[in-house]
C-alpha positions as CSV (number, residue, x, y, z in Angstrom):
1,M,71.0,-77.1,55.0
2,H,73.6,-79.7,53.9
3,N,75.9,-79.4,50.9
4,L,73.7,-79.2,47.8
5,T,76.6,-80.0,45.4
6,K,77.0,-83.6,46.8
7,P,75.2,-86.6,45.2
8,L,71.9,-87.5,46.7
9,K,72.2,-89.8,49.7
10,V,69.9,-92.2,51.5
11,I,70.6,-93.6,54.9
12,A,68.8,-96.8,56.2
13,F,68.5,-97.8,59.8
14,N,68.1,-101.5,60.4
15,G,66.3,-102.2,63.6
16,S,66.7,-106.0,63.4
17,P,69.0,-107.7,65.9
18,N,69.9,-110.1,63.0
19,K,72.5,-108.4,60.9
20,N,72.0,-110.6,57.9
21,G,68.3,-111.3,58.3
22,N,65.3,-110.5,56.0
23,T,65.3,-106.8,57.0
24,F,68.9,-106.5,55.8
25,H,68.2,-108.3,52.6
26,L,65.2,-106.0,51.8
27,I,67.4,-102.9,52.5
28,Q,70.2,-104.3,50.2
29,H,67.6,-104.9,47.5
30,M,66.6,-101.2,47.7
31,F,70.2,-100.1,47.7
32,K,70.8,-101.9,44.4
33,K,68.1,-99.8,42.8
34,F,69.5,-96.6,44.4
35,H,72.9,-97.4,43.1
36,Q,71.5,-97.8,39.6
37,L,70.0,-94.3,40.1
38,K,73.4,-92.9,41.2
39,V,72.2,-92.4,44.8
40,E,74.7,-92.9,47.6
41,T,73.6,-95.2,50.4
42,E,74.6,-96.0,54.0
43,L,73.3,-98.7,56.4
44,V,73.3,-98.2,60.1
45,Q,72.8,-101.4,62.2
46,I,71.0,-100.1,65.2
47,G,69.3,-103.4,66.0
48,S,72.5,-104.9,67.3
49,E,73.2,-102.0,69.6
50,K,72.0,-101.2,73.1
51,V,69.9,-98.1,72.4
52,S,68.7,-96.3,75.5
53,G,65.2,-95.1,75.7
54,C,64.2,-91.4,75.8
55,R,64.1,-89.9,79.3
56,A,61.8,-87.0,78.3
57,C,64.3,-84.8,80.3
58,G,64.0,-81.9,77.8
59,K,67.8,-81.4,77.8
60,C,67.9,-81.6,74.0
61,G,65.6,-78.5,73.9
62,E,67.9,-76.7,76.4
63,M,71.2,-77.4,74.6
64,K,69.8,-76.6,71.1
65,N,72.7,-78.4,69.4
66,Y,70.8,-81.2,67.7
67,T,72.0,-83.8,70.2
68,C,70.6,-86.0,73.0
69,I,72.1,-85.8,76.4
70,I,72.6,-89.6,76.4
71,T,76.0,-90.2,74.8
72,K,76.7,-93.9,75.5
73,D,75.1,-95.1,72.2
74,S,75.3,-93.9,68.6
75,V,72.0,-92.0,68.4
76,N,73.7,-88.6,68.2
77,K,76.0,-89.8,65.3
78,S,72.9,-91.1,63.6
79,I,71.1,-87.7,64.0
80,E,74.1,-86.1,62.3
81,K,73.9,-88.6,59.5
82,I,70.2,-87.9,59.1
83,R,70.8,-84.1,58.9
84,N,73.3,-84.7,56.1
85,S,71.1,-87.0,54.0
86,D,68.3,-86.6,51.5
87,G,66.4,-89.7,52.3
88,I,65.7,-91.8,55.4
89,I,64.6,-95.4,55.7
90,L,63.5,-97.0,59.0
91,A,63.4,-100.8,58.5
92,T,62.4,-103.3,61.1
93,P,61.0,-106.8,61.5
94,V,57.6,-107.1,63.1
95,Y,57.7,-107.8,66.8
96,L,54.2,-108.2,68.3
97,A,52.6,-106.0,65.6
98,G,55.2,-103.2,66.0
99,P,58.9,-102.4,65.5
100,T,61.7,-103.8,67.6
101,G,62.3,-102.2,71.0
102,R,65.6,-100.7,69.9
103,M,64.0,-99.2,66.8
104,K,61.2,-97.7,69.0
105,C,63.8,-96.2,71.4
106,F,65.7,-94.8,68.4
107,I,62.5,-93.2,67.0
108,D,61.6,-91.6,70.4
109,R,65.1,-90.1,70.8
110,V,65.4,-88.8,67.2
111,G,61.9,-87.5,67.2
112,L,62.3,-85.4,70.4
113,V,65.6,-84.0,69.4
114,A,64.1,-83.0,66.0
115,R,61.1,-81.3,67.5
116,Q,63.2,-79.5,70.2
117,N,65.7,-78.1,67.6
118,Y,63.6,-76.3,65.0
119,N,65.5,-73.9,62.7
120,E,64.8,-70.2,62.2
121,E,62.0,-71.2,59.8
122,G,60.3,-73.4,62.4
123,H,61.3,-76.7,60.7
124,S,63.0,-79.8,62.0
125,F,66.0,-81.5,60.4
126,L,63.6,-84.0,58.8
127,W,61.8,-81.3,56.9
128,H,61.2,-82.2,53.3
129,K,63.4,-85.3,53.4
130,A,62.1,-88.3,51.5
131,C,61.2,-90.9,54.1
132,S,59.8,-94.3,54.4
133,G,59.2,-97.1,56.9
134,V,59.9,-100.6,55.7
135,S,58.9,-103.8,57.6
136,V,59.3,-107.5,57.3
137,H,56.8,-110.0,58.7
138,A,56.1,-113.7,58.7
139,R,52.4,-113.8,59.4
140,G,51.0,-110.3,60.1
141,G,51.3,-106.9,61.9
142,A,53.2,-105.2,59.1
143,T,50.9,-102.3,58.4
144,N,50.6,-101.4,62.1
145,T,54.4,-101.5,62.2
146,L,54.7,-99.2,59.2
147,S,52.3,-96.7,60.8
148,Q,54.5,-96.5,63.9
149,L,57.6,-96.0,61.8
150,N,56.0,-93.3,59.7
151,Y,54.7,-91.4,62.7
152,L,58.2,-90.0,63.1
153,F,58.2,-88.5,59.6
154,S,54.6,-87.2,59.9
155,I,55.2,-85.2,63.0
156,C,58.6,-83.9,62.0
157,G,57.9,-82.6,58.5
158,G,59.4,-85.5,56.5
159,I,57.7,-86.6,53.3
160,T,56.5,-90.1,53.7
161,T,57.0,-92.0,50.4
162,G,54.6,-94.6,49.1
163,S,54.8,-97.3,46.4
164,I,52.5,-99.7,44.5
165,S,51.5,-101.4,47.8
166,W,52.4,-101.5,51.5
167,N,56.1,-101.1,52.1
168,Y,56.8,-104.6,53.5
169,G,58.3,-107.9,52.6
170,V,57.2,-111.4,53.7
171,G,59.7,-113.9,55.1
172,K,60.5,-116.0,58.2
173,K,63.9,-117.6,57.8
174,P,66.8,-115.4,56.7
175,G,66.7,-115.0,53.0
176,D,63.0,-115.9,52.6
177,V,62.1,-112.3,51.7
178,L,64.1,-112.6,48.5
179,K,61.4,-115.1,47.3
180,D,58.7,-112.5,47.8
181,S,58.5,-111.2,44.2
182,I,55.7,-108.7,45.0
183,G,57.6,-107.3,48.0
184,L,60.8,-106.9,46.0
185,K,59.0,-105.2,43.1
186,N,57.4,-102.8,45.7
187,M,60.9,-102.0,47.1
188,D,62.2,-101.2,43.6
189,D,59.3,-98.8,43.0
190,L,59.7,-97.3,46.5
191,A,63.4,-96.6,45.8
192,T,62.5,-95.0,42.5
193,E,59.8,-92.8,44.1
194,M,62.2,-91.7,46.8
195,F,64.7,-90.8,44.2
196,N,62.2,-88.8,42.2
197,L,61.2,-86.9,45.4
198,M,64.7,-86.3,46.5
199,R,65.6,-84.9,43.1
200,M,62.6,-82.5,43.1
201,V,63.5,-81.3,46.6
202,R,67.1,-80.8,45.6
203,Q,66.1,-78.8,42.6
204,D,63.8,-76.6,44.7
205,Q,66.6,-76.1,47.2
206,L,69.1,-75.1,44.5
207,L,66.5,-72.7,43.0
208,S,66.0,-71.1,46.4
209,Q,69.7,-70.7,46.9
210,E,70.1,-69.0,43.5
211,K,67.3,-66.5,44.4
212,E,69.1,-65.7,47.7
213,N,72.3,-65.0,45.9
């Protein structure tokens, strides 16, 4: 369990290869809401990195140290960031009705390390974290993409957070998503719901800690 005295923190992973594209703008819009709620944020740009795919070698289960045997990319650093955060956002543009290839590689690696490194209570490091997939599309495929992102949370004990509608924005050219008023409102509400969930989980953790002491 990470430090319960620190402020709540959300980490967002951008799977887009375009650092300043619509996915970035949607994340930044959510971050503004989080900052209003006094939640710390961090953005990790995995879409511009060469993320290796999972080898299904099982070494993460043998080592039992919350790491993947592949060390040439930043996945292990990202896993450490996830373990020390309260909320997780996986954000990606839609590529052929699914996430980008690098995001999929990231999900596969993180998911296997999580499931091969349960704690003494039988839970992964995603257990009871506020989680959400976020996608951006120009014409379609967003809901299928969201499903693929959220599978990671469902199978690892994370709490998938909903909003007033599907968690996506609409836009083609960089910045177009900022014209999607419905999508932006949805992101505001999503950030608020994640905050409420993180706060409740933190309160429960503090109560459990008091009982142990």
